[in-house]
PDB file with one MODEL, atoms N, CA, C and O in Angstrom:
MODEL        1
ATOM      1  N   MET A   1       0.831  -1.196   0.000  1.00  0.00           N
ATOM      2  CA  MET A   1       0.000   0.000   0.000  1.00  0.00           C
ATOM      3  C   MET A   1       0.872   1.255   0.000  1.00  0.00           C
ATOM      4  O   MET A   1       1.919   1.298   0.646  1.00  0.00           O
ATOM      5  N   LEU A   2       0.432   2.256  -0.720  1.00  0.00           N
ATOM      6  CA  LEU A   2       1.202   3.489  -0.839  1.00  0.00           C
ATOM      7  C   LEU A   2       1.338   4.257   0.474  1.00  0.00           C
ATOM      8  O   LEU A   2       2.337   4.946   0.680  1.00  0.00           O
ATOM      9  N   LEU A   3       0.364   4.150   1.354  1.00  0.00           N
ATOM     10  CA  LEU A   3       0.389   4.910   2.606  1.00  0.00           C
ATOM     11  C   LEU A   3       0.873   4.102   3.801  1.00  0.00           C
ATOM     12  O   LEU A   3       0.969   4.646   4.902  1.00  0.00           O
ATOM     13  N   GLU A   4       1.174   2.858   3.625  1.00  0.00           N
ATOM     14  CA  GLU A   4       1.604   1.989   4.726  1.00  0.00           C
ATOM     15  C   GLU A   4       2.803   2.600   5.448  1.00  0.00           C
ATOM     16  O   GLU A   4       3.844   2.857   4.844  1.00  0.00           O
ATOM     17  N   ASN A   5       2.635   2.828   6.760  1.00  0.00           N
ATOM     18  CA  ASN A   5       3.673   3.374   7.641  1.00  0.00           C
ATOM     19  C   ASN A   5       4.131   4.782   7.280  1.00  0.00           C
ATOM     20  O   ASN A   5       5.177   5.219   7.759  1.00  0.00           O
ATOM     21  N   LYS A   6       3.398   5.488   6.466  1.00  0.00           N
ATOM     22  CA  LYS A   6       3.707   6.890   6.181  1.00  0.00           C
ATOM     23  C   LYS A   6       3.103   7.751   7.285  1.00  0.00           C
ATOM     24  O   LYS A   6       2.059   7.413   7.843  1.00  0.00           O
ATOM     25  N   VAL A   7       3.755   8.851   7.592  1.00  0.00           N
ATOM     26  CA  VAL A   7       3.241   9.800   8.574  1.00  0.00           C
ATOM     27  C   VAL A   7       2.569  10.932   7.806  1.00  0.00           C
ATOM     28  O   VAL A   7       3.214  11.646   7.038  1.00  0.00           O
ATOM     29  N   ALA A   8       1.268  11.085   8.023  1.00  0.00           N
ATOM     30  CA  ALA A   8       0.472  12.060   7.276  1.00  0.00           C
ATOM     31  C   ALA A   8      -0.124  13.099   8.212  1.00  0.00           C
ATOM     32  O   ALA A   8      -0.872  12.761   9.129  1.00  0.00           O
ATOM     33  N   ILE A   9       0.203  14.350   7.982  1.00  0.00           N
ATOM     34  CA  ILE A   9      -0.410  15.462   8.708  1.00  0.00           C
ATOM     35  C   ILE A   9      -1.609  15.942   7.893  1.00  0.00           C
ATOM     36  O   ILE A   9      -1.513  16.159   6.685  1.00  0.00           O
ATOM     37  N   ILE A  10      -2.739  16.103   8.580  1.00  0.00           N
ATOM     38  CA  ILE A  10      -3.942  16.610   7.925  1.00  0.00           C
ATOM     39  C   ILE A  10      -4.454  17.786   8.750  1.00  0.00           C
ATOM     40  O   ILE A  10      -4.833  17.618   9.909  1.00  0.00           O
ATOM     41  N   THR A  11      -4.464  18.968   8.156  1.00  0.00           N
ATOM     42  CA  THR A  11      -4.931  20.153   8.873  1.00  0.00           C
ATOM     43  C   THR A  11      -6.452  20.254   8.762  1.00  0.00           C
ATOM     44  O   THR A  11      -7.052  19.811   7.783  1.00  0.00           O
ATOM     45  N   GLY A  12      -7.052  20.844   9.783  1.00  0.00           N
ATOM     46  CA  GLY A  12      -8.501  21.057   9.751  1.00  0.00           C
ATOM     47  C   GLY A  12      -9.298  19.773   9.673  1.00  0.00           C
ATOM     48  O   GLY A  12     -10.285  19.691   8.941  1.00  0.00           O
ATOM     49  N   ALA A  13      -8.874  18.775  10.422  1.00  0.00           N
ATOM     50  CA  ALA A  13      -9.497  17.451  10.309  1.00  0.00           C
ATOM     51  C   ALA A  13     -10.318  17.059  11.533  1.00  0.00           C
ATOM     52  O   ALA A  13     -10.553  15.873  11.764  1.00  0.00           O
ATOM     53  N   ALA A  14     -10.753  18.036  12.315  1.00  0.00           N
ATOM     54  CA  ALA A  14     -11.452  17.695  13.550  1.00  0.00           C
ATOM     55  C   ALA A  14     -12.973  17.695  13.437  1.00  0.00           C
ATOM     56  O   ALA A  14     -13.648  17.121  14.291  1.00  0.00           O
ATOM     57  N   SER A  15     -13.515  18.311  12.425  1.00  0.00           N
ATOM     58  CA  SER A  15     -14.969  18.345  12.265  1.00  0.00           C
ATOM     59  C   SER A  15     -15.508  16.935  12.047  1.00  0.00           C
ATOM     60  O   SER A  15     -14.951  16.170  11.259  1.00  0.00           O
ATOM     61  N   GLN A  16     -16.585  16.592  12.739  1.00  0.00           N
ATOM     62  CA  GLN A  16     -17.116  15.230  12.659  1.00  0.00           C
ATOM     63  C   GLN A  16     -17.606  14.851  11.272  1.00  0.00           C
ATOM     64  O   GLN A  16     -17.613  13.670  10.926  1.00  0.00           O
ATOM     65  N   ARG A  17     -18.012  15.822  10.475  1.00  0.00           N
ATOM     66  CA  ARG A  17     -18.537  15.507   9.145  1.00  0.00           C
ATOM     67  C   ARG A  17     -17.752  16.199   8.032  1.00  0.00           C
ATOM     68  O   ARG A  17     -18.285  16.434   6.948  1.00  0.00           O
ATOM     69  N   GLY A  18     -16.502  16.522   8.298  1.00  0.00           N
ATOM     70  CA  GLY A  18     -15.733  17.269   7.317  1.00  0.00           C
ATOM     71  C   GLY A  18     -14.867  16.404   6.419  1.00  0.00           C
ATOM     72  O   GLY A  18     -14.654  15.219   6.676  1.00  0.00           O
ATOM     73  N   ILE A  19     -14.380  17.025   5.368  1.00  0.00           N
ATOM     74  CA  ILE A  19     -13.495  16.355   4.419  1.00  0.00           C
ATOM     75  C   ILE A  19     -12.199  15.922   5.100  1.00  0.00           C
ATOM     76  O   ILE A  19     -11.683  14.838   4.823  1.00  0.00           O
ATOM     77  N   GLY A  20     -11.671  16.766   5.990  1.00  0.00           N
ATOM     78  CA  GLY A  20     -10.419  16.437   6.669  1.00  0.00           C
ATOM     79  C   GLY A  20     -10.512  15.178   7.506  1.00  0.00           C
ATOM     80  O   GLY A  20      -9.616  14.334   7.477  1.00  0.00           O
ATOM     81  N   ARG A  21     -11.599  15.054   8.251  1.00  0.00           N
ATOM     82  CA  ARG A  21     -11.761  13.859   9.091  1.00  0.00           C
ATOM     83  C   ARG A  21     -11.937  12.614   8.223  1.00  0.00           C
ATOM     84  O   ARG A  21     -11.402  11.554   8.547  1.00  0.00           O
ATOM     85  N   ALA A  22     -12.668  12.732   7.144  1.00  0.00           N
ATOM     86  CA  ALA A  22     -12.834  11.596   6.229  1.00  0.00           C
ATOM     87  C   ALA A  22     -11.498  11.223   5.596  1.00  0.00           C
ATOM     88  O   ALA A  22     -11.201  10.043   5.411  1.00  0.00           O
ATOM     89  N   THR A  23     -10.697  12.225   5.267  1.00  0.00           N
ATOM     90  CA  THR A  23      -9.368  11.967   4.710  1.00  0.00           C
ATOM     91  C   THR A  23      -8.496  11.263   5.737  1.00  0.00           C
ATOM     92  O   THR A  23      -7.794  10.307   5.406  1.00  0.00           O
ATOM     93  N   ALA A  24      -8.534  11.728   6.980  1.00  0.00           N
ATOM     94  CA  ALA A  24      -7.755  11.098   8.047  1.00  0.00           C
ATOM     95  C   ALA A  24      -8.149   9.631   8.212  1.00  0.00           C
ATOM     96  O   ALA A  24      -7.285   8.762   8.329  1.00  0.00           O
ATOM     97  N   ALA A  25      -9.443   9.359   8.222  1.00  0.00           N
ATOM     98  CA  ALA A  25      -9.918   7.977   8.366  1.00  0.00           C
ATOM     99  C   ALA A  25      -9.465   7.115   7.196  1.00  0.00           C
ATOM    100  O   ALA A  25      -9.038   5.977   7.390  1.00  0.00           O
ATOM    101  N   CYS A  26      -9.554   7.647   5.996  1.00  0.00           N
ATOM    102  CA  CYS A  26      -9.141   6.907   4.800  1.00  0.00           C
ATOM    103  C   CYS A  26      -7.642   6.610   4.837  1.00  0.00           C
ATOM    104  O   CYS A  26      -7.219   5.490   4.551  1.00  0.00           O
ATOM    105  N   PHE A  27      -6.846   7.612   5.189  1.00  0.00           N
ATOM    106  CA  PHE A  27      -5.398   7.406   5.265  1.00  0.00           C
ATOM    107  C   PHE A  27      -5.071   6.338   6.309  1.00  0.00           C
ATOM    108  O   PHE A  27      -4.240   5.463   6.070  1.00  0.00           O
ATOM    109  N   ALA A  28      -5.735   6.417   7.473  1.00  0.00           N
ATOM    110  CA  ALA A  28      -5.493   5.431   8.530  1.00  0.00           C
ATOM    111  C   ALA A  28      -5.865   4.029   8.061  1.00  0.00           C
ATOM    112  O   ALA A  28      -5.147   3.070   8.344  1.00  0.00           O
ATOM    113  N   GLN A  29      -6.975   3.904   7.353  1.00  0.00           N
ATOM    114  CA  GLN A  29      -7.397   2.597   6.833  1.00  0.00           C
ATOM    115  C   GLN A  29      -6.385   2.030   5.851  1.00  0.00           C
ATOM    116  O   GLN A  29      -6.296   0.815   5.673  1.00  0.00           O
ATOM    117  N   HIS A  30      -5.622   2.909   5.214  1.00  0.00           N
ATOM    118  CA  HIS A  30      -4.609   2.473   4.257  1.00  0.00           C
ATOM    119  C   HIS A  30      -3.214   2.402   4.872  1.00  0.00           C
ATOM    120  O   HIS A  30      -2.215   2.334   4.155  1.00  0.00           O
ATOM    121  N   GLY A  31      -3.151   2.418   6.209  1.00  0.00           N
ATOM    122  CA  GLY A  31      -1.901   2.151   6.898  1.00  0.00           C
ATOM    123  C   GLY A  31      -1.076   3.343   7.316  1.00  0.00           C
ATOM    124  O   GLY A  31       0.008   3.167   7.871  1.00  0.00           O
ATOM    125  N   ALA A  32      -1.551   4.559   7.070  1.00  0.00           N
ATOM    126  CA  ALA A  32      -0.792   5.743   7.476  1.00  0.00           C
ATOM    127  C   ALA A  32      -0.928   5.980   8.974  1.00  0.00           C
ATOM    128  O   ALA A  32      -1.919   5.596   9.595  1.00  0.00           O
ATOM    129  N   ARG A  33       0.072   6.611   9.531  1.00  0.00           N
ATOM    130  CA  ARG A  33      -0.002   7.130  10.893  1.00  0.00           C
ATOM    131  C   ARG A  33      -0.427   8.585  10.740  1.00  0.00           C
ATOM    132  O   ARG A  33       0.301   9.402  10.177  1.00  0.00           O
ATOM    133  N   VAL A  34      -1.599   8.892  11.242  1.00  0.00           N
ATOM    134  CA  VAL A  34      -2.253  10.175  10.984  1.00  0.00           C
ATOM    135  C   VAL A  34      -2.007  11.157  12.125  1.00  0.00           C
ATOM    136  O   VAL A  34      -2.073  10.801  13.301  1.00  0.00           O
ATOM    137  N   VAL A  35      -1.723  12.405  11.746  1.00  0.00           N
ATOM    138  CA  VAL A  35      -1.635  13.508  12.695  1.00  0.00           C
ATOM    139  C   VAL A  35      -2.711  14.515  12.304  1.00  0.00           C
ATOM    140  O   VAL A  35      -2.686  15.069  11.205  1.00  0.00           O
ATOM    141  N   VAL A  36      -3.651  14.743  13.208  1.00  0.00           N
ATOM    142  CA  VAL A  36      -4.740  15.692  12.979  1.00  0.00           C
ATOM    143  C   VAL A  36      -4.366  17.017  13.636  1.00  0.00           C
ATOM    144  O   VAL A  36      -4.125  17.075  14.842  1.00  0.00           O
ATOM    145  N   LEU A  37      -4.319  18.077  12.838  1.00  0.00           N
ATOM    146  CA  LEU A  37      -4.071  19.419  13.364  1.00  0.00           C
ATOM    147  C   LEU A  37      -5.352  20.229  13.274  1.00  0.00           C
ATOM    148  O   LEU A  37      -6.011  20.260  12.235  1.00  0.00           O
ATOM    149  N   ASP A  38      -5.699  20.888  14.385  1.00  0.00           N
ATOM    150  CA  ASP A  38      -6.899  21.713  14.405  1.00  0.00           C
ATOM    151  C   ASP A  38      -6.764  22.727  15.532  1.00  0.00           C
ATOM    152  O   ASP A  38      -5.984  22.520  16.461  1.00  0.00           O
ATOM    153  N   LEU A  39      -7.507  23.805  15.459  1.00  0.00           N
ATOM    154  CA  LEU A  39      -7.518  24.787  16.544  1.00  0.00           C
ATOM    155  C   LEU A  39      -8.016  24.180  17.849  1.00  0.00           C
ATOM    156  O   LEU A  39      -7.537  24.544  18.923  1.00  0.00           O
ATOM    157  N   ASP A  40      -8.951  23.277  17.768  1.00  0.00           N
ATOM    158  CA  ASP A  40      -9.608  22.659  18.924  1.00  0.00           C
ATOM    159  C   ASP A  40      -8.880  21.370  19.307  1.00  0.00           C
ATOM    160  O   ASP A  40      -9.006  20.355  18.621  1.00  0.00           O
ATOM    161  N   LEU A  41      -8.119  21.413  20.403  1.00  0.00           N
ATOM    162  CA  LEU A  41      -7.324  20.253  20.820  1.00  0.00           C
ATOM    163  C   LEU A  41      -8.183  19.024  21.072  1.00  0.00           C
ATOM    164  O   LEU A  41      -7.866  17.937  20.590  1.00  0.00           O
ATOM    165  N   GLN A  42      -9.270  19.186  21.825  1.00  0.00           N
ATOM    166  CA  GLN A  42     -10.111  18.027  22.144  1.00  0.00           C
ATOM    167  C   GLN A  42     -10.697  17.400  20.883  1.00  0.00           C
ATOM    168  O   GLN A  42     -10.749  16.176  20.765  1.00  0.00           O
ATOM    169  N   ALA A  43     -11.134  18.225  19.951  1.00  0.00           N
ATOM    170  CA  ALA A  43     -11.693  17.706  18.702  1.00  0.00           C
ATOM    171  C   ALA A  43     -10.610  17.037  17.861  1.00  0.00           C
ATOM    172  O   ALA A  43     -10.864  16.012  17.228  1.00  0.00           O
ATOM    173  N   ALA A  44      -9.407  17.606  17.847  1.00  0.00           N
ATOM    174  CA  ALA A  44      -8.297  17.004  17.099  1.00  0.00           C
ATOM    175  C   ALA A  44      -7.946  15.640  17.679  1.00  0.00           C
ATOM    176  O   ALA A  44      -7.726  14.683  16.937  1.00  0.00           O
ATOM    177  N   GLN A  45      -7.893  15.553  19.000  1.00  0.00           N
ATOM    178  CA  GLN A  45      -7.580  14.276  19.645  1.00  0.00           C
ATOM    179  C   GLN A  45      -8.685  13.252  19.412  1.00  0.00           C
ATOM    180  O   GLN A  45      -8.401  12.075  19.193  1.00  0.00           O
ATOM    181  N   ALA A  46      -9.938  13.690  19.457  1.00  0.00           N
ATOM    182  CA  ALA A  46     -11.059  12.780  19.201  1.00  0.00           C
ATOM    183  C   ALA A  46     -11.014  12.267  17.767  1.00  0.00           C
ATOM    184  O   ALA A  46     -11.270  11.089  17.517  1.00  0.00           O
ATOM    185  N   SER A  47     -10.693  13.140  16.835  1.00  0.00           N
ATOM    186  CA  SER A  47     -10.594  12.737  15.433  1.00  0.00           C
ATOM    187  C   SER A  47      -9.468  11.729  15.244  1.00  0.00           C
ATOM    188  O   SER A  47      -9.640  10.725  14.552  1.00  0.00           O
ATOM    189  N   ALA A  48      -8.322  11.991  15.855  1.00  0.00           N
ATOM    190  CA  ALA A  48      -7.194  11.057  15.765  1.00  0.00           C
ATOM    191  C   ALA A  48      -7.564   9.714  16.392  1.00  0.00           C
ATOM    192  O   ALA A  48      -7.250   8.661  15.836  1.00  0.00           O
ATOM    193  N   LEU A  49      -8.225   9.747  17.539  1.00  0.00           N
ATOM    194  CA  LEU A  49      -8.636   8.515  18.215  1.00  0.00           C
ATOM    195  C   LEU A  49      -9.633   7.729  17.372  1.00  0.00           C
ATOM    196  O   LEU A  49      -9.623   6.498  17.387  1.00  0.00           O
ATOM    197  N   SER A  50     -10.489   8.428  16.643  1.00  0.00           N
ATOM    198  CA  SER A  50     -11.473   7.734  15.802  1.00  0.00           C
ATOM    199  C   SER A  50     -10.804   6.969  14.659  1.00  0.00           C
ATOM    200  O   SER A  50     -11.419   6.097  14.045  1.00  0.00           O
ATOM    201  N   CYS A  51      -9.558   7.297  14.382  1.00  0.00           N
ATOM    202  CA  CYS A  51      -8.800   6.591  13.332  1.00  0.00           C
ATOM    203  C   CYS A  51      -8.174   5.299  13.849  1.00  0.00           C
ATOM    204  O   CYS A  51      -7.660   4.500  13.067  1.00  0.00           O
ATOM    205  N   GLY A  52      -8.216   5.093  15.168  1.00  0.00           N
ATOM    206  CA  GLY A  52      -7.615   3.902  15.758  1.00  0.00           C
ATOM    207  C   GLY A  52      -6.425   4.273  16.624  1.00  0.00           C
ATOM    208  O   GLY A  52      -6.188   5.449  16.901  1.00  0.00           O
ATOM    209  N   ASP A  53      -5.683   3.270  17.046  1.00  0.00           N
ATOM    210  CA  ASP A  53      -4.525   3.487  17.912  1.00  0.00           C
ATOM    211  C   ASP A  53      -3.336   4.026  17.121  1.00  0.00           C
ATOM    212  O   ASP A  53      -3.193   3.762  15.927  1.00  0.00           O
ATOM    213  N   GLY A  54      -2.488   4.786  17.813  1.00  0.00           N
ATOM    214  CA  GLY A  54      -1.236   5.221  17.221  1.00  0.00           C
ATOM    215  C   GLY A  54      -1.285   6.502  16.421  1.00  0.00           C
ATOM    216  O   GLY A  54      -0.305   6.858  15.767  1.00  0.00           O
ATOM    217  N   HIS A  55      -2.412   7.207  16.457  1.00  0.00           N
ATOM    218  CA  HIS A  55      -2.529   8.460  15.724  1.00  0.00           C
ATOM    219  C   HIS A  55      -2.459   9.614  16.720  1.00  0.00           C
ATOM    220  O   HIS A  55      -2.592   9.402  17.925  1.00  0.00           O
ATOM    221  N   LEU A  56      -2.253  10.825  16.227  1.00  0.00           N
ATOM    222  CA  LEU A  56      -1.977  11.960  17.097  1.00  0.00           C
ATOM    223  C   LEU A  56      -2.857  13.147  16.721  1.00  0.00           C
ATOM    224  O   LEU A  56      -3.038  13.442  15.540  1.00  0.00           O
ATOM    225  N   GLY A  57      -3.403  13.825  17.724  1.00  0.00           N
ATOM    226  CA  GLY A  57      -4.170  15.046  17.512  1.00  0.00           C
ATOM    227  C   GLY A  57      -3.509  16.197  18.241  1.00  0.00           C
ATOM    228  O   GLY A  57      -3.214  16.091  19.432  1.00  0.00           O
ATOM    229  N   LEU A  58      -3.272  17.303  17.535  1.00  0.00           N
ATOM    230  CA  LEU A  58      -2.589  18.452  18.122  1.00  0.00           C
ATOM    231  C   LEU A  58      -3.362  19.738  17.860  1.00  0.00           C
ATOM    232  O   LEU A  58      -3.964  19.910  16.800  1.00  0.00           O
ATOM    233  N   ALA A  59      -3.336  20.640  18.843  1.00  0.00           N
ATOM    234  CA  ALA A  59      -3.911  21.970  18.655  1.00  0.00           C
ATOM    235  C   ALA A  59      -2.902  22.810  17.889  1.00  0.00           C
ATOM    236  O   ALA A  59      -1.767  22.989  18.332  1.00  0.00           O
ATOM    237  N   THR A  60      -3.318  23.320  16.746  1.00  0.00           N
ATOM    238  CA  THR A  60      -2.423  24.117  15.904  1.00  0.00           C
ATOM    239  C   THR A  60      -3.227  25.189  15.184  1.00  0.00           C
ATOM    240  O   THR A  60      -4.301  24.926  14.643  1.00  0.00           O
ATOM    241  N   ASP A  61      -2.685  26.402  15.188  1.00  0.00           N
ATOM    242  CA  ASP A  61      -3.265  27.498  14.418  1.00  0.00           C
ATOM    243  C   ASP A  61      -2.417  27.649  13.160  1.00  0.00           C
ATOM    244  O   ASP A  61      -1.300  28.164  13.225  1.00  0.00           O
ATOM    245  N   VAL A  62      -2.933  27.209  12.024  1.00  0.00           N
ATOM    246  CA  VAL A  62      -2.139  27.222  10.794  1.00  0.00           C
ATOM    247  C   VAL A  62      -1.875  28.638  10.276  1.00  0.00           C
ATOM    248  O   VAL A  62      -1.105  28.813   9.331  1.00  0.00           O
ATOM    249  N   THR A  63      -2.505  29.653  10.884  1.00  0.00           N
ATOM    250  CA  THR A  63      -2.212  31.038  10.501  1.00  0.00           C
ATOM    251  C   THR A  63      -1.062  31.616  11.316  1.00  0.00           C
ATOM    252  O   THR A  63      -0.643  32.749  11.081  1.00  0.00           O
ATOM    253  N   ASP A  64      -0.555  30.850  12.267  1.00  0.00           N
ATOM    254  CA  ASP A  64       0.521  31.295  13.158  1.00  0.00           C
ATOM    255  C   ASP A  64       1.771  30.445  12.918  1.00  0.00           C
ATOM    256  O   ASP A  64       1.789  29.271  13.287  1.00  0.00           O
ATOM    257  N   PRO A  65       2.812  31.012  12.309  1.00  0.00           N
ATOM    258  CA  PRO A  65       4.020  30.232  12.003  1.00  0.00           C
ATOM    259  C   PRO A  65       4.636  29.543  13.223  1.00  0.00           C
ATOM    260  O   PRO A  65       5.144  28.428  13.107  1.00  0.00           O
ATOM    261  N   LEU A  66       4.599  30.187  14.383  1.00  0.00           N
ATOM    262  CA  LEU A  66       5.164  29.574  15.582  1.00  0.00           C
ATOM    263  C   LEU A  66       4.353  28.347  16.004  1.00  0.00           C
ATOM    264  O   LEU A  66       4.928  27.337  16.410  1.00  0.00           O
ATOM    265  N   SER A  67       3.039  28.425  15.913  1.00  0.00           N
ATOM    266  CA  SER A  67       2.179  27.286  16.232  1.00  0.00           C
ATOM    267  C   SER A  67       2.453  26.122  15.283  1.00  0.00           C
ATOM    268  O   SER A  67       2.506  24.966  15.704  1.00  0.00           O
ATOM    269  N   VAL A  68       2.623  26.432  14.014  1.00  0.00           N
ATOM    270  CA  VAL A  68       2.929  25.388  13.021  1.00  0.00           C
ATOM    271  C   VAL A  68       4.288  24.774  13.317  1.00  0.00           C
ATOM    272  O   VAL A  68       4.436  23.554  13.249  1.00  0.00           O
ATOM    273  N   ARG A  69       5.282  25.590  13.644  1.00  0.00           N
ATOM    274  CA  ARG A  69       6.626  25.090  13.965  1.00  0.00           C
ATOM    275  C   ARG A  69       6.573  24.146  15.160  1.00  0.00           C
ATOM    276  O   ARG A  69       7.210  23.093  15.152  1.00  0.00           O
ATOM    277  N   ARG A  70       5.812  24.523  16.191  1.00  0.00           N
ATOM    278  CA  ARG A  70       5.673  23.656  17.373  1.00  0.00           C
ATOM    279  C   ARG A  70       5.043  22.318  16.989  1.00  0.00           C
ATOM    280  O   ARG A  70       5.482  21.266  17.453  1.00  0.00           O
ATOM    281  N   ALA A  71       4.023  22.358  16.148  1.00  0.00           N
ATOM    282  CA  ALA A  71       3.369  21.118  15.717  1.00  0.00           C
ATOM    283  C   ALA A  71       4.345  20.234  14.949  1.00  0.00           C
ATOM    284  O   ALA A  71       4.415  19.028  15.188  1.00  0.00           O
ATOM    285  N   ILE A  72       5.095  20.828  14.034  1.00  0.00           N
ATOM    286  CA  ILE A  72       6.081  20.055  13.270  1.00  0.00           C
ATOM    287  C   ILE A  72       7.087  19.413  14.211  1.00  0.00           C
ATOM    288  O   ILE A  72       7.415  18.235  14.066  1.00  0.00           O
ATOM    289  N   ASP A  73       7.577  20.183  15.174  1.00  0.00           N
ATOM    290  CA  ASP A  73       8.538  19.641  16.137  1.00  0.00           C
ATOM    291  C   ASP A  73       7.944  18.472  16.917  1.00  0.00           C
ATOM    292  O   ASP A  73       8.622  17.471  17.149  1.00  0.00           O
ATOM    293  N   GLN A  74       6.674  18.595  17.324  1.00  0.00           N
ATOM    294  CA  GLN A  74       6.022  17.508  18.066  1.00  0.00           C
ATOM    295  C   GLN A  74       5.867  16.262  17.200  1.00  0.00           C
ATOM    296  O   GLN A  74       6.080  15.145  17.672  1.00  0.00           O
ATOM    297  N   VAL A  75       5.499  16.449  15.947  1.00  0.00           N
ATOM    298  CA  VAL A  75       5.343  15.307  15.040  1.00  0.00           C
ATOM    299  C   VAL A  75       6.687  14.622  14.830  1.00  0.00           C
ATOM    300  O   VAL A  75       6.775  13.394  14.872  1.00  0.00           O
ATOM    301  N   LEU A  76       7.729  15.408  14.605  1.00  0.00           N
ATOM    302  CA  LEU A  76       9.057  14.827  14.392  1.00  0.00           C
ATOM    303  C   LEU A  76       9.551  14.105  15.642  1.00  0.00           C
ATOM    304  O   LEU A  76      10.185  13.054  15.544  1.00  0.00           O
ATOM    305  N   GLU A  77       9.262  14.664  16.814  1.00  0.00           N
ATOM    306  CA  GLU A  77       9.650  14.003  18.056  1.00  0.00           C
ATOM    307  C   GLU A  77       8.887  12.690  18.235  1.00  0.00           C
ATOM    308  O   GLU A  77       9.456  11.690  18.673  1.00  0.00           O
ATOM    309  N   HIS A  78       7.608  12.699  17.898  1.00  0.00           N
ATOM    310  CA  HIS A  78       6.753  11.525  18.107  1.00  0.00           C
ATOM    311  C   HIS A  78       6.981  10.432  17.060  1.00  0.00           C
ATOM    312  O   HIS A  78       7.079   9.253  17.402  1.00  0.00           O
ATOM    313  N   PHE A  79       7.065  10.823  15.784  1.00  0.00           N
ATOM    314  CA  PHE A  79       7.142   9.841  14.698  1.00  0.00           C
ATOM    315  C   PHE A  79       8.497   9.801  13.985  1.00  0.00           C
ATOM    316  O   PHE A  79       8.823   8.815  13.323  1.00  0.00           O
ATOM    317  N   GLY A  80       9.282  10.870  14.122  1.00  0.00           N
ATOM    318  CA  GLY A  80      10.600  10.879  13.496  1.00  0.00           C
ATOM    319  C   GLY A  80      10.644  11.387  12.067  1.00  0.00           C
ATOM    320  O   GLY A  80      11.727  11.583  11.515  1.00  0.00           O
ATOM    321  N   ARG A  81       9.506  11.599  11.469  1.00  0.00           N
ATOM    322  CA  ARG A  81       9.478  12.089  10.086  1.00  0.00           C
ATOM    323  C   ARG A  81       8.065  12.541   9.718  1.00  0.00           C
ATOM    324  O   ARG A  81       7.101  12.291  10.442  1.00  0.00           O
ATOM    325  N   ILE A  82       7.974  13.209   8.576  1.00  0.00           N
ATOM    326  CA  ILE A  82       6.697  13.601   7.981  1.00  0.00           C
ATOM    327  C   ILE A  82       6.774  13.232   6.509  1.00  0.00           C
ATOM    328  O   ILE A  82       7.699  13.646   5.810  1.00  0.00           O
ATOM    329  N   ASP A  83       5.808  12.455   6.036  1.00  0.00           N
ATOM    330  CA  ASP A  83       5.814  12.009   4.638  1.00  0.00           C
ATOM    331  C   ASP A  83       4.758  12.694   3.778  1.00  0.00           C
ATOM    332  O   ASP A  83       4.965  12.899   2.582  1.00  0.00           O
ATOM    333  N   VAL A  84       3.625  13.049   4.386  1.00  0.00           N
ATOM    334  CA  VAL A  84       2.488  13.574   3.623  1.00  0.00           C
ATOM    335  C   VAL A  84       1.898  14.764   4.378  1.00  0.00           C
ATOM    336  O   VAL A  84       1.796  14.743   5.605  1.00  0.00           O
ATOM    337  N   LEU A  85       1.510  15.800   3.632  1.00  0.00           N
ATOM    338  CA  LEU A  85       0.806  16.937   4.217  1.00  0.00           C
ATOM    339  C   LEU A  85      -0.441  17.219   3.395  1.00  0.00           C
ATOM    340  O   LEU A  85      -0.366  17.443   2.187  1.00  0.00           O
ATOM    341  N   VAL A  86      -1.594  17.206   4.068  1.00  0.00           N
ATOM    342  CA  VAL A  86      -2.858  17.563   3.420  1.00  0.00           C
ATOM    343  C   VAL A  86      -3.309  18.890   4.032  1.00  0.00           C
ATOM    344  O   VAL A  86      -3.694  18.945   5.200  1.00  0.00           O
ATOM    345  N   ASN A  87      -3.257  19.945   3.242  1.00  0.00           N
ATOM    346  CA  ASN A  87      -3.665  21.277   3.695  1.00  0.00           C
ATOM    347  C   ASN A  87      -5.170  21.425   3.492  1.00  0.00           C
ATOM    348  O   ASN A  87      -5.633  21.787   2.411  1.00  0.00           O
ATOM    349  N   ASN A  88      -5.920  21.140   4.546  1.00  0.00           N
ATOM    350  CA  ASN A  88      -7.371  21.122   4.457  1.00  0.00           C
ATOM    351  C   ASN A  88      -8.028  22.220   5.298  1.00  0.00           C
ATOM    352  O   ASN A  88      -9.225  22.468   5.147  1.00  0.00           O
ATOM    353  N   ALA A  89      -7.278  22.876   6.171  1.00  0.00           N
ATOM    354  CA  ALA A  89      -7.860  23.868   7.078  1.00  0.00           C
ATOM    355  C   ALA A  89      -8.490  25.010   6.291  1.00  0.00           C
ATOM    356  O   ALA A  89      -7.961  25.454   5.272  1.00  0.00           O
ATOM    357  N   GLY A  90      -9.622  25.468   6.783  1.00  0.00           N
ATOM    358  CA  GLY A  90     -10.310  26.583   6.147  1.00  0.00           C
ATOM    359  C   GLY A  90     -11.367  27.133   7.075  1.00  0.00           C
ATOM    360  O   GLY A  90     -11.616  26.585   8.148  1.00  0.00           O
ATOM    361  N   ILE A  91     -11.985  28.215   6.657  1.00  0.00           N
ATOM    362  CA  ILE A  91     -13.053  28.807   7.453  1.00  0.00           C
ATOM    363  C   ILE A  91     -14.282  28.984   6.580  1.00  0.00           C
ATOM    364  O   ILE A  91     -14.189  29.049   5.354  1.00  0.00           O
ATOM    365  N   THR A  92     -15.428  29.059   7.226  1.00  0.00           N
ATOM    366  CA  THR A  92     -16.683  29.221   6.492  1.00  0.00           C
ATOM    367  C   THR A  92     -17.387  30.517   6.866  1.00  0.00           C
ATOM    368  O   THR A  92     -18.598  30.651   6.688  1.00  0.00           O
ATOM    369  N   GLN A  93     -16.622  31.466   7.383  1.00  0.00           N
ATOM    370  CA  GLN A  93     -17.191  32.749   7.759  1.00  0.00           C
ATOM    371  C   GLN A  93     -16.212  33.855   7.380  1.00  0.00           C
ATOM    372  O   GLN A  93     -15.036  33.573   7.150  1.00  0.00           O
ATOM    373  N   PRO A  94     -16.665  35.100   7.309  1.00  0.00           N
ATOM    374  CA  PRO A  94     -15.751  36.199   6.979  1.00  0.00           C
ATOM    375  C   PRO A  94     -14.630  36.308   8.003  1.00  0.00           C
ATOM    376  O   PRO A  94     -14.826  36.036   9.187  1.00  0.00           O
ATOM    377  N   VAL A  95     -13.481  36.699   7.542  1.00  0.00           N
ATOM    378  CA  VAL A  95     -12.322  36.841   8.433  1.00  0.00           C
ATOM    379  C   VAL A  95     -12.370  38.166   9.132  1.00  0.00           C
ATOM    380  O   VAL A  95     -11.483  38.478   9.926  1.00  0.00           O
TER     381      VAL A  95
ENDMDL
END
């Protein structure tokens, strides 16, 4: 499988009915180790847990470079590498 043992970061993947969460589940089903990044830590962790064991959910603000750097550092510390990035974060209201 193409995703077997790959480490995949998916931003904006905490919504229960969103594209990001569905992508995270699909990647996990295909053997990836999934990292869910979202503003909401509890939702990110719940999304990662819904993918099964061994996945990670982190609170990250993708509009803040320091927050992104911290997330990358945590992923590298936890998994040792990053193989895939899915930029899915977005908003549905005026900024």
